[in-house]
C-alpha positions in Angstrom: -36.2 19.0 219.5 -35.2 22.0 217.3 -37.0 22.7 214.2 -33.7 22.6 212.0 -32.8 19.1 213.5 -36.3 17.8 212.8 -36.3 18.7 209.2 -32.8 17.3 208.8 -34.2 14.0 210.2 -37.2 14.3 207.9 -34.9 14.6 205.0 -32.6 11.7 206.2 -35.8 9.5 206.5 -36.9 10.5 203.1 -33.6 9.7 201.4 -33.7 6.2 203.2 -37.2 5.5 202.2 -36.7 6.6 198.6 -33.5 4.4 198.4 -35.4 1.3 199.7 -38.0 1.8 197.1 -35.6 2.3 194.3 -33.5 -0.9 195.6 -36.5 -3.0 195.5 -37.5 -1.9 192.0 -33.9 -2.5 190.7 -34.1 -6.1 192.1 -37.5 -6.5 190.5 -36.0 -5.4 187.2 -33.0 -7.8 187.5 -34.9 -10.8 188.8 -38.4 -10.5 187.5 -38.4 -8.9 184.1 -39.1 -11.2 181.4 -39.6 -14.1 183.8 -42.8 -15.9 185.2 -44.4 -14.7 188.3 -42.3 -15.8 191.4 -44.7 -17.3 194.1 -44.3 -16.2 197.7 -47.3 -17.8 199.1 -49.0 -19.9 196.5 -52.4 -18.6 195.6 -51.9 -15.4 197.7 -48.9 -13.4 197.1 -46.5 -13.3 194.4 -43.9 -11.1 192.6 -44.9 -10.1 189.1 -43.0 -7.6 187.1 -45.1 -4.9 185.5 -44.3 -1.6 183.7 -47.1 0.7 184.6 -47.6 3.7 182.5 -50.7 4.8 184.4 -52.0 5.2 188.0 -53.6 2.9 190.3 -55.7 0.2 188.6 -54.0 1.1 185.3 -56.0 4.5 185.0 -54.8 7.2 183.1 -52.3 5.5 180.9 -49.4 7.6 179.3 -50.2 10.6 181.4 -46.5 11.3 182.5 -46.7 15.2 182.6 -50.0 14.9 184.5 -48.6 12.5 187.1 -45.3 14.7 187.6 -47.2 17.9 187.9 -49.6 16.3 190.5 -46.6 14.8 192.3 -44.7 18.2 192.3 -47.9 20.0 193.7 -48.4 17.3 196.4 -44.6 17.7 197.4 -45.0 21.4 197.6 -47.9 21.0 200.0 -46.1 18.5 202.1 -43.0 20.8 202.3 -45.0 23.7 203.4 -46.7 21.8 206.0 -43.5 20.4 207.4 -41.8 23.7 207.5 -44.8 25.3 209.3 -45.5 22.4 211.8 -44.2 23.2 215.2 -41.3 21.2 216.6 -43.4 19.5 219.3 -43.6 15.8 220.0 -47.5 15.6 219.1 -46.6 16.4 215.5 -43.9 13.7 215.2 -46.4 11.3 213.6 -47.5 14.1 211.3 -43.9 14.4 210.1 -43.3 10.6 209.6 -46.5 10.2 207.8 -45.9 13.2 205.5 -42.3 12.1 204.7 -43.6 8.6 203.8 -46.1 10.1 201.5 -43.4 12.3 199.9 -41.0 9.3 199.5 -43.6 7.3 197.9 -44.4 10.3 195.4 -40.6 10.8 194.8 -40.0 7.1 194.3 -42.6 6.8 191.5 -41.8 10.1 190.1 -38.2 8.9 189.6 -39.4 6.1 187.6 -41.7 8.2 185.4 -39.0 10.6 184.7 -36.3 8.1 184.2 -38.1 5.2 182.4 -41.5 6.7 181.4 -43.3 4.1 183.5 -43.3 2.8 187.2 -41.9 -0.5 188.1 -44.7 -2.6 189.9 -44.0 -6.1 191.1 -46.1 -7.0 194.3 -49.2 -8.8 193.5 -51.9 -10.3 195.9 -53.4 -13.0 193.8 -55.9 -14.0 196.4 -58.0 -10.9 195.8 -56.7 -10.0 192.4 -55.4 -6.6 193.7 -53.5 -4.6 191.1 -49.8 -4.9 191.1 -48.0 -2.2 193.1 -44.7 -1.4 194.5 -42.9 -0.2 197.9 -43.6 3.5 197.1 -47.3 2.7 196.7 -47.2 1.1 200.0 -45.8 4.2 201.6 -48.4 6.5 200.2 -51.3 4.2 200.9 -50.4 3.1 204.4 -49.2 6.7 205.4 -52.4 8.4 203.9 -54.8 5.9 205.8 -53.0 6.6 209.0 -52.9 10.3 208.4 -56.7 10.4 207.8 -57.2 8.4 211.1 -54.9 10.8 212.9 -56.6 13.9 211.4 -60.1 12.5 212.4 -59.6 11.0 215.7 -56.3 12.0 217.3 -55.5 15.7 216.4 -57.9 18.4 217.5 -59.3 21.2 215.4 -56.9 23.8 216.7 -53.8 21.5 216.2 -53.5 22.7 212.7 -53.6 26.5 213.4 -50.1 26.6 212.4 -51.3 26.3 208.8 -53.1 29.5 209.1 -52.1 32.4 206.8 -53.1 34.8 209.5 -49.8 35.3 211.2 -51.2 37.5 214.0 -53.6 34.8 215.0 -50.9 32.2 214.7 -48.5 34.1 217.0 -51.3 34.5 219.5 -51.7 30.7 219.5 -48.0 30.1 220.5 
């Protein structure tokens, strides 16, 4: 697949994932705000509306500028890697995972910029896990899989495309 086509697919996938995240948050606001929790599986899973002004586990409350800055930096790194990654089949998973992480960051950044908080609504009662949203799922699942990929699937020289030494990079092609 050509590089330009791959990047267009990345962008399309990104828009779809962000749209799903924003749609689920809109439904949560409409159906759950100012309402009691909605049980999905009694004692295990429920939808419970929360306006989160912090990060995971409620840390760093009211640090909007910090969160937006961190998101922009991460998005910059992701864009850099996606543009530098060769258009080879073995990097397809890398593209998918990085786009998922970017979509999660963008989805939550939209909330922070528009509302000054992130809409969270998924709650695992059974383990008393902090309330989260679809964007958080993208970031968490994709990051976990990416770590596994980097540790056990990709080889050391599979990331030479990130080298700033262009002569060395051209020799690897």
